C-alpha positions as CSV (number, residue, x, y, z in Angstrom):
1,M,-17.8,79.3,-41.1
2,A,-16.5,82.9,-40.7
3,L,-19.6,84.8,-40.8
4,L,-20.8,82.6,-38.3
5,S,-17.7,82.7,-35.7
6,H,-18.2,86.8,-35.9
7,L,-21.6,86.6,-35.0
8,W,-21.0,83.8,-32.4
9,R,-17.9,86.4,-31.1
10,A,-20.5,89.7,-31.7
11,V,-23.5,88.2,-30.0
12,I,-21.6,86.6,-26.7
13,R,-19.7,90.3,-26.7
14,N,-22.8,92.1,-26.4
15,R,-24.5,90.3,-24.0
16,K,-21.7,90.7,-21.7
17,V,-21.5,87.3,-20.5
18,E,-19.0,86.4,-17.6
19,P,-15.5,85.5,-19.2
20,N,-15.5,82.1,-17.3
21,E,-18.9,81.3,-18.0
22,K,-19.1,78.4,-21.0
23,T,-21.0,79.9,-24.4
24,N,-22.1,77.0,-27.0
25,Y,-22.7,77.1,-30.9
26,C,-24.5,74.0,-32.0
27,L,-24.1,73.2,-35.7
28,L,-26.5,71.4,-38.0
29,I,-24.9,69.2,-39.8
30,S,-25.9,67.6,-42.8
31,G,-25.1,63.6,-43.5
32,R,-26.5,64.2,-47.1
33,P,-23.2,64.6,-48.8
34,K,-21.2,62.4,-46.6
35,L,-23.6,59.0,-47.2
36,Q,-22.6,57.2,-50.1
37,Q,-25.6,54.5,-49.8
38,L,-28.1,57.7,-49.2
39,P,-30.7,57.4,-52.3
40,E,-31.1,60.6,-54.4
41,R,-34.8,60.2,-54.0
42,Y,-34.4,60.3,-49.9
43,F,-36.9,62.5,-48.9
44,G,-36.5,62.6,-44.6
45,N,-33.5,65.0,-42.8
46,V,-30.0,63.5,-42.4
47,L,-28.5,66.0,-39.6
48,Q,-26.4,65.6,-37.1
49,V,-25.7,68.0,-33.8
50,G,-21.9,69.3,-33.8
51,A,-21.3,71.6,-30.7
52,I,-18.2,73.7,-30.2
53,T,-18.1,75.1,-26.4
54,M,-15.6,76.8,-24.7
55,K,-15.0,79.6,-22.4
56,V,-16.2,83.7,-23.0
57,K,-12.3,84.5,-22.4
58,D,-11.1,82.3,-24.9
59,L,-13.8,82.9,-27.3
60,S,-12.8,86.7,-27.3
61,D,-9.4,85.9,-27.1
62,F,-8.4,83.0,-30.0
63,G,-10.2,85.4,-31.8
64,L,-12.0,84.8,-35.3
65,G,-9.7,82.5,-37.6
66,N,-9.6,80.4,-34.9
67,T,-13.4,80.3,-34.1
68,A,-13.9,79.3,-37.6
69,L,-11.2,76.9,-37.3
70,Q,-13.3,75.0,-34.8
71,M,-16.5,74.9,-36.4
72,N,-15.1,73.6,-39.6
73,N,-12.7,70.8,-37.6
74,V,-16.4,69.7,-36.2
75,V,-17.6,69.5,-39.3
76,A,-15.1,67.8,-41.1
77,A,-15.0,64.9,-37.9
78,H,-18.7,63.8,-39.0
79,K,-18.1,61.0,-41.6
80,E,-20.1,59.0,-43.2
81,E,-18.9,56.4,-40.4
82,M,-20.1,58.8,-37.6
83,F,-23.6,58.9,-39.1
84,K,-24.1,55.2,-39.5
85,D,-23.2,54.8,-36.3
86,F,-25.2,57.3,-34.7
87,L,-28.0,55.7,-36.9
88,K,-27.4,52.1,-35.6
89,T,-27.3,53.4,-32.1
90,W,-30.6,55.8,-32.2
91,T,-32.7,52.9,-33.9
92,E,-31.6,50.4,-30.5
93,T,-31.7,53.2,-27.9
94,P,-33.4,56.3,-29.5
95,K,-33.1,59.6,-27.6
96,L,-34.8,63.2,-28.6
97,R,-32.8,66.2,-27.9
98,T,-33.8,69.1,-25.9
99,M,-33.1,72.9,-25.2
100,G,-31.9,71.8,-21.7
101,N,-29.2,69.7,-22.9
102,M,-27.5,73.0,-23.5
103,V,-25.3,75.9,-21.9
104,S,-27.6,79.1,-21.5
105,N,-24.9,81.2,-23.5
106,S,-25.9,79.2,-26.9
107,L,-26.5,80.0,-30.3
108,V,-27.8,77.2,-32.5
109,P,-28.6,77.9,-36.9
110,S,-31.2,76.2,-38.9
111,D,-31.7,76.8,-42.8
112,S,-28.9,77.0,-45.0
113,P,-27.7,79.6,-47.5
114,R,-27.3,77.0,-50.2
115,F,-31.1,76.8,-50.5
116,N,-32.0,79.7,-52.8
117,F,-35.3,80.8,-51.7
118,Y,-35.5,83.9,-53.8
119,G,-34.7,81.7,-57.4
120,G,-38.4,79.9,-57.1
121,E,-41.0,81.1,-59.2
122,T,-44.3,81.3,-57.3
123,G,-46.3,83.0,-59.6
124,L,-46.2,85.7,-56.7
125,G,-43.3,87.5,-58.0
126,T,-39.8,88.4,-56.6
127,P,-40.2,88.3,-52.0
128,L,-38.6,90.9,-51.1
129,A,-37.4,88.8,-47.7
130,I,-37.4,85.7,-46.2
131,R,-38.6,85.1,-42.9
132,S,-39.5,81.6,-40.9
133,G,-42.8,83.0,-39.1
134,P,-43.1,82.6,-35.1
135,A,-43.1,78.8,-34.4
136,N,-39.7,77.0,-33.0
137,K,-38.0,80.5,-31.5
138,F,-36.0,80.6,-28.4
139,Y,-33.2,83.1,-27.7
140,G,-30.1,82.5,-30.1
141,R,-31.9,80.7,-33.0
142,L,-30.3,81.8,-35.9
143,T,-32.1,81.5,-39.6
144,V,-29.8,81.4,-42.7
145,H,-30.6,81.9,-46.4
146,C,-29.3,83.3,-49.3
147,G,-29.6,86.8,-49.7
148,A,-32.2,88.5,-52.8
149,E,-28.6,89.5,-54.6
150,E,-25.8,87.3,-55.6
151,G,-23.0,86.6,-52.6
152,R,-25.5,87.9,-49.6
153,I,-26.5,86.3,-46.8
154,D,-29.8,86.9,-44.8
155,I,-29.9,86.0,-41.0
156,E,-32.7,86.2,-38.5
157,I,-31.7,85.7,-35.0
158,C,-33.9,86.3,-31.8
159,L,-31.7,87.7,-29.3
160,A,-32.9,90.1,-26.6
161,H,-33.6,93.9,-27.1
162,E,-30.6,95.0,-25.6
163,T,-28.5,92.6,-27.1
164,F,-29.6,94.3,-30.5
165,E,-28.8,97.2,-29.0
166,A,-25.5,96.5,-28.3
167,M,-24.8,95.3,-31.5
168,E,-25.9,98.3,-33.6
169,N,-23.3,100.1,-31.5
170,D,-20.5,97.3,-31.8
171,K,-18.5,98.8,-34.4
172,E,-16.0,95.5,-34.2
173,F,-19.6,93.8,-35.6
174,R,-20.9,96.3,-37.8
175,D,-17.6,97.0,-40.1
176,V,-18.7,93.1,-41.4
177,V,-22.5,93.3,-41.6
178,T,-25.1,95.5,-43.1
179,L,-28.3,96.1,-41.0
């Protein structure tokens, strides 16, 4: 969570968002490890969205550790009973989530560094990089994969050109990442 917190703080800082505006980080939380009775052969997704919302000035002032702690708390709060309640409620009154439900200063990750896309043998050789293609792109979309080397993480992010340029010159951000 520390890396995602660092990235969230860097993106918002370099977008030059007003201090009193709200920012939002959405986490896709897997229910697979939390649902005891889910059959091992179950093929579908078991996800819920957890969100951390705060003012930009709080994101900056409270620091990286507090931001990561809030992310961890959101994930920990999604227990088996919460997933079961969601499924029961959703089958009675289904609602689809839309991008319109989020504040404009949002980051939304997808995928997971737990899945090793570089490790499978396809007969085409080892991949050089993983890219998700042009579908489902929006401002603030993160795609997170394990890296080609042990201990590395690849992150693909959709941002405005100006934000990327500002991040390239952001020492606090650059001290932690490799571009």
